[in-house]
DONU-208897 format. One record per residue: x negated, y negated, z negated of N, C-alpha, C, O in turn; residue in three letters. Coordinates in pm, whole numbers, plus 32768, in hexadecimal, padded with zeros to 4 digits. Atoms other than C-alpha are relative to their C-alpha. Layout:
% DONU-208897
+------+------+------+-------+-------+-------+------+------+------+------+------+------+-----+
| n.c1 | n.c2 | n.c3 | ca.c1 | ca.c2 | ca.c3 | c.c1 | c.c2 | c.c3 | o.c1 | o.c2 | o.c3 |  aa |
+------+------+------+-------+-------+-------+------+------+------+------+------+------+-----+
|    X |    Y |    Z |     X |     Y |     Z |    X |    Y |    Z |    X |    Y |    Z | ALA |
...
+------+------+------+-------+-------+-------+------+------+------+------+------+------+-----+
***
This chain:
% DONU-208897
+------+------+------+-------+-------+-------+------+------+------+------+------+------+-----+
| n.c1 | n.c2 | n.c3 | ca.c1 | ca.c2 | ca.c3 | c.c1 | c.c2 | c.c3 | o.c1 | o.c2 | o.c3 |  aa |
+------+------+------+-------+-------+-------+------+------+------+------+------+------+-----+
| 7FF7 | 7F90 | 8061 |  2A69 |  6BE1 |  0807 | 8076 | 7FDD | 7F8F | 8070 | 7F72 | 7F54 | UNK |
| 7F81 | 8001 | 8060 |  2BB6 |  6C0C |  0720 | 7FC8 | 7FE8 | 7F64 | 7F76 | 8030 | 7F2B | UNK |
| 8032 | 8002 | 808E |  2B8C |  6B7A |  05BF | 805B | 8051 | 7F9D | 802C | 8094 | 7F41 | UNK |
| 7FA5 | 7FD0 | 8069 |  2CC3 |  6BF0 |  050C | 800B | 80A0 | 802A | 7FF4 | 80DB | 8094 | UNK |
| 7FD2 | 7F51 | 7FFE |  2D2C |  6D6C |  04B3 | 804C | 8009 | 807E | 801E | 804B | 80DB | UNK |
| 7FA5 | 7FFC | 7FB1 |  2E4F |  6D35 |  058A | 7FEE | 8006 | 807F | 8028 | 805B | 80C3 | UNK |
| 8040 | 8007 | 7F8C |  2DA2 |  6CD4 |  06B4 | 7FCA | 8076 | 8036 | 7FEB | 80B6 | 8099 | UNK |
| 8034 | 7F89 | 7FE5 |  2CD3 |  6DD4 |  06A5 | 8034 | 8090 | 8025 | 8000 | 80E4 | 806D | UNK |
| 7FBA | 7F81 | 8004 |  2DBF |  6EE7 |  0684 | 8058 | 7FE9 | 809A | 806E | 8047 | 80E6 | UNK |
| 7FD3 | 8004 | 7F7F |  2E71 |  6E3A |  07B9 | 7FAA | 802B | 8083 | 7FD0 | 8060 | 80EC | UNK |
| 8069 | 7FD5 | 7F9C |  2D3D |  6E6C |  0879 | 7FE3 | 80A4 | 8025 | 7FC4 | 80DE | 808D | UNK |
| 7FF9 | 7F4D | 7FFE |  2D3C |  6FE9 |  082D | 806B | 8028 | 803F | 805C | 8078 | 809C | UNK |
| 7F8B | 7FCD | 7FD8 |  2EA8 |  7014 |  0870 | 8015 | 7FCC | 8090 | 805B | 8018 | 80D3 | UNK |
| 7FF3 | 802A | 7F69 |  2EA6 |  6F5D |  09CB | 7F9B | 8043 | 804C | 7FAC | 8046 | 80C6 | UNK |
| 807C | 7FAF | 7FC5 |  2D65 |  7026 |  0A26 | 8043 | 808D | 801A | 803E | 80C1 | 8089 | UNK |
| 7FC6 | 7F70 | 8000 |  2E1D |  717B |  09DC | 8092 | 7FEA | 8051 | 80C3 | 803F | 809B | UNK |
| 7F82 | 8007 | 7F90 |  2F55 |  7104 |  0A8A | 7FD7 | 7FF7 | 8093 | 8012 | 8033 | 80ED | UNK |
| 8022 | 8001 | 7F73 |  2E9A |  70A5 |  0BBC | 7FC6 | 8073 | 8049 | 7FD8 | 808C | 80C0 | UNK |
| 803B | 7F83 | 7FD5 |  2DD9 |  71DA |  0BD7 | 8085 | 8076 | 8015 | 8078 | 80CE | 806A | UNK |
| 7F94 | 7FAB | 7FEE |  2F38 |  729D |  0BB3 | 8063 | 7FD9 | 8076 | 80B1 | 8025 | 80B1 | UNK |
| 7F94 | 8014 | 7F82 |  2FF0 |  71D2 |  0CBD | 7F9A | 800E | 8074 | 7FC9 | 801F | 80E4 | UNK |
| 8063 | 7FE8 | 7F89 |  2EA0 |  71F2 |  0D99 | 8013 | 8098 | 803B | 8026 | 80B3 | 80B1 | UNK |
| 7FE7 | 7F80 | 7FF7 |  2EC1 |  7379 |  0D5B | 8099 | 801E | 8065 | 80A9 | 8068 | 80C5 | UNK |
| 7F71 | 7FE4 | 7FB5 |  303B |  7364 |  0DCF | 800F | 7FD4 | 8078 | 805E | 800A | 80C5 | UNK |
| 7FEE | 8041 | 7F6F |  3017 |  7296 |  0EF8 | 7FA1 | 8057 | 8059 | 7FC0 | 8061 | 80CF | UNK |
| 8040 | 7F8E | 7FB1 |  2F14 |  7399 |  0F78 | 8032 | 8085 | 8014 | 8019 | 80CB | 8075 | UNK |
| 7F95 | 7F7D | 7FF8 |  2FF3 |  74BC |  0F3A | 8066 | 7FD6 | 805F | 8083 | 8028 | 80B6 | UNK |
| 7F97 | 8015 | 7FAB |  30FB |  7413 |  0FEF | 7FC3 | 7FFC | 808C | 7FFA | 8045 | 80DF | UNK |
| 803C | 801A | 7F93 |  3021 |  73B2 |  110D | 7FE0 | 80A3 | 804C | 800A | 80CA | 80B9 | UNK |
| 802A | 7F5A | 7FE1 |  2F93 |  7531 |  112E | 8082 | 8048 | 8031 | 8088 | 809A | 808D | UNK |
| 7F93 | 7FA4 | 7FDE |  30EB |  75A7 |  1131 | 8041 | 7FD3 | 8080 | 8076 | 8021 | 80CF | UNK |
| 7FD9 | 8038 | 7F6A |  314B |  74AD |  1257 | 7FBF | 8040 | 805C | 7FFC | 8077 | 80B8 | UNK |
| 8055 | 7FDD | 7F77 |  3020 |  7512 |  132F | 8020 | 808D | 8005 | 7FF7 | 80BC | 8070 | UNK |
| 7FDF | 7F78 | 7FF3 |  3097 |  7677 |  12FD | 8063 | 801C | 8059 | 8069 | 8074 | 80AF | UNK |
| 7F77 | 7FF6 | 7F95 |  31E4 |  762F |  139B | 7FBE | 7FD3 | 8098 | 7FC8 | 801D | 80FA | UNK |
| 8035 | 8014 | 7F80 |  312C |  7570 |  14B7 | 7FCF | 8060 | 8036 | 7FFD | 807B | 80A5 | UNK |
| 804A | 7FBE | 7FC5 |  303E |  766E |  14F0 | 8069 | 8083 | 8044 | 805D | 80C1 | 80AE | UNK |
| 7F8F | 7F85 | 7FCB |  3167 |  7773 |  1518 | 8041 | 7FCC | 8079 | 8046 | 8006 | 80E6 | UNK |
| 7FC5 | 8031 | 7F99 |  3215 |  769B |  15DC | 7FA0 | 7FEE | 8088 | 7FD0 | 8001 | 80F7 | UNK |
| 8069 | 8013 | 7F8E |  30E8 |  765A |  16C9 | 7FDF | 808B | 8051 | 7FBC | 8097 | 80C6 | UNK |
| 801E | 7F6E | 7FBF |  30BE |  77D5 |  16FD | 807E | 8024 | 801E | 8084 | 808D | 805D | UNK |
| 7F8A | 7FBD | 7FCF |  320B |  7810 |  1737 | 8049 | 806B | 7FAC | 80A6 | 80AB | 7FDE | UNK |
| 7FD1 | 7F8E | 8049 |  3261 |  7900 |  162C | 808D | 7FBE | 7FC0 | 807C | 7F5F | 7F73 | UNK |
| 7F7E | 8023 | 804E |  33DC |  78BF |  15B3 | 800B | 8028 | 7F7C | 8021 | 7FD5 | 7F24 | UNK |
| 8000 | 7FD5 | 8098 |  33D7 |  7994 |  147B | 7FA4 | 7FC7 | 7FA7 | 7FCE | 7F9F | 7F3B | UNK |
| 806C | 803A | 804E |  3295 |  7918 |  13F4 | 8030 | 7F77 | 7FE9 | 802C | 7F4A | 7F76 | UNK |
| 7FE9 | 80A5 | 801E |  330A |  77A4 |  141F | 807E | 7FFC | 7FB7 | 8085 | 7F9E | 7F69 | UNK |
| 7F95 | 8015 | 8056 |  3454 |  77D5 |  1384 | 7FDE | 804C | 7F5B | 802F | 8043 | 7EFE | UNK |
| 8026 | 7FCD | 8082 |  33AC |  7888 |  1255 | 7FA6 | 7F92 | 7FC8 | 7FA7 | 7F7A | 7F50 | UNK |
| 805E | 805E | 802C |  32B3 |  7785 |  1237 | 8054 | 7F72 | 8003 | 802B | 7F0F | 7FC7 | UNK |
| 7FA1 | 8082 | 8007 |  33C8 |  7677 |  1270 | 804E | 8003 | 7F6C | 8071 | 7FA0 | 7F2D | UNK |
| 7FB6 | 7FF8 | 808A |  346E |  76FA |  1130 | 7F9E | 7FE3 | 7F80 | 7FC8 | 7FAA | 7F1C | UNK |
| 805B | 8009 | 805C |  332F |  7701 |  1062 | 7FE3 | 7F54 | 7FF1 | 7FDE | 7F12 | 7F89 | UNK |
| 801E | 8094 | 7FFA |  32E1 |  7593 |  10ED | 8051 | 7FAA | 7FBE | 802D | 7F57 | 7F6B | UNK |
| 7FA4 | 8054 | 804F |  3431 |  7508 |  1094 | 800F | 7FFB | 7F6B | 803D | 7F9C | 7F2B | UNK |
| 7FF8 | 8005 | 8084 |  3413 |  7580 |  0F47 | 7F83 | 7FBD | 7FA0 | 7F93 | 7F81 | 7F36 | UNK |
| 8066 | 8060 | 802D |  32C5 |  74F5 |  0EF2 | 8033 | 7F6B | 800B | 8042 | 7F28 | 7FA5 | UNK |
| 7FDD | 807F | 8001 |  3337 |  73AD |  0F7C | 8061 | 7FD6 | 7FAD | 8055 | 7F6B | 7F71 | UNK |
| 7F9F | 8026 | 8078 |  3468 |  73B0 |  0EA3 | 7FC1 | 7FF1 | 7F86 | 7FDC | 7F93 | 7F3C | UNK |
| 8038 | 8005 | 8087 |  339E |  73F4 |  0D87 | 7F9E | 7F94 | 7FF3 | 7F8D | 7F58 | 7F88 | UNK |
| 8052 | 8098 | 8004 |  32BA |  72DD |  0DC7 | 804F | 7F8E | 7FF5 | 8024 | 7F3B | 7FA5 | UNK |
| 7FA8 | 8064 | 7FF7 |  33D6 |  71E9 |  0E07 | 8031 | 8009 | 7F6A | 801C | 7FA6 | 7F23 | UNK |
| 7FC7 | 7FF5 | 8075 |  3475 |  725A |  0CCE | 7F98 | 7FDB | 7F70 | 7FBF | 7FB8 | 7F01 | UNK |
| 8084 | 803A | 8076 |  3315 |  720D |  0BF0 | 7FE6 | 7F6C | 802F | 7F93 | 7F2B | 7FF0 | UNK |
| 8031 | 8092 | 7FE4 |  3302 |  70B7 |  0C98 | 7F97 | 7FF9 | 8064 | 7F79 | 7F8B | 8094 | UNK |
| 807C | 8025 | 7F9F |  31DA |  7107 |  0D85 | 802E | 7FCF | 807B | 7FE0 | 7F7D | 80AC | UNK |
| 7FCF | 804A | 7F93 |  32B0 |  70A6 |  0EBB | 8098 | 7FC1 | 7FDA | 80E7 | 7FF2 | 7F89 | UNK |
| 7F79 | 8037 | 7FFB |  33DE |  6FCB |  0EDD | 805E | 8068 | 8039 | 803B | 80BA | 808E | UNK |
| 7F9F | 7FAF | 7FC4 |  3517 |  707C |  0F1D | 802E | 7FF8 | 8089 | 805B | 805B | 80C3 | UNK |
| 8000 | 801B | 7F4A |  353D |  6FEB |  1090 | 7F96 | 8037 | 8040 | 7FA0 | 806B | 80B0 | UNK |
| 8077 | 7FD6 | 7FBA |  33DF |  7043 |  10C7 | 800C | 8086 | 7FF6 | 7FE6 | 80C4 | 805A | UNK |
| 7FF9 | 7F69 | 7FFC |  341A |  719D |  1068 | 8071 | 8035 | 8053 | 806C | 80A5 | 8085 | UNK |
| 7F88 | 7FCC | 7F83 |  355A |  71BF |  1144 | 7FCA | 7FE8 | 8059 | 7FE8 | 803B | 80AF | UNK |
| 8014 | 8006 | 7F6E |  34AD |  713C |  1264 | 7F96 | 805E | 8019 | 7F94 | 8087 | 808D | UNK |
| 804B | 7FAC | 7FD1 |  3391 |  7225 |  1250 | 8057 | 808F | 7FEF | 8020 | 80E7 | 8031 | UNK |
| 7FAD | 7F9E | 8006 |  3489 |  7336 |  120B | 8048 | 800C | 8080 | 8042 | 807B | 80B4 | UNK |
| 7FBC | 8017 | 7F8D |  3557 |  72CF |  133B | 7F9E | 800F | 8082 | 7FC0 | 804B | 80E8 | UNK |
| 8059 | 7FE1 | 7F90 |  342D |  72C5 |  141C | 7FCA | 8081 | 800A | 7F9B | 80A1 | 8077 | UNK |
| 8026 | 7F89 | 7FFC |  33D0 |  7419 |  13BF | 8071 | 8056 | 805E | 8065 | 8087 | 80CE | UNK |
| 7F87 | 7FC8 | 7FD3 |  3524 |  74A3 |  13F6 | 8015 | 7FEA | 809F | 802B | 8049 | 80EA | UNK |
| 7FEE | 8006 | 7F70 |  3543 |  7401 |  1553 | 7F8B | 804D | 8048 | 7FAD | 808D | 80AC | UNK |
| 8089 | 7FB6 | 7FC7 |  33E2 |  749A |  15B9 | 8031 | 808A | 8015 | 8029 | 80C0 | 8083 | UNK |
| 7FE6 | 7F65 | 800A |  3467 |  7601 |  1550 | 8079 | 800B | 8055 | 807C | 806C | 80A0 | UNK |
| 7FA8 | 7FED | 7FB5 |  35A1 |  75C9 |  15F1 | 7FFC | 7FFF | 8094 | 8047 | 8039 | 80E3 | UNK |
| 8015 | 8009 | 7F55 |  3513 |  7565 |  174B | 7FA9 | 8076 | 8021 | 7FA0 | 8094 | 8098 | UNK |
| 8034 | 7F86 | 7FA1 |  343C |  76A5 |  1764 | 8069 | 8068 | 7FED | 8055 | 80CF | 802F | UNK |
| 7FA6 | 7F8F | 8014 |  356F |  777D |  16F0 | 8066 | 7FFD | 805B | 80AB | 805F | 8074 | UNK |
| 7F7B | 801F | 7FB1 |  3669 |  76E9 |  17D2 | 7FDA | 8044 | 8094 | 802C | 8040 | 80F0 | UNK |
+------+------+------+-------+-------+-------+------+------+------+------+------+------+-----+
***
């Protein structure tokens, strides 16, 4: 257990940040699953709309440091390719 006041505070802050990061990752994964589901169903309009939302949440997560920028770019690219395949 932490002995100093600053160490106790760091534990609290780290816990709060971890919760925030976990929530952001969960939100991002859900948005990505919506795109995958729409692509699986072959619904182009819904897939495009879901892609817009997913890109927004991925960008937000990357800007807040939840994902590395290259990881975020890779996720967005993968989803965009998926949507482009069903729309072509």
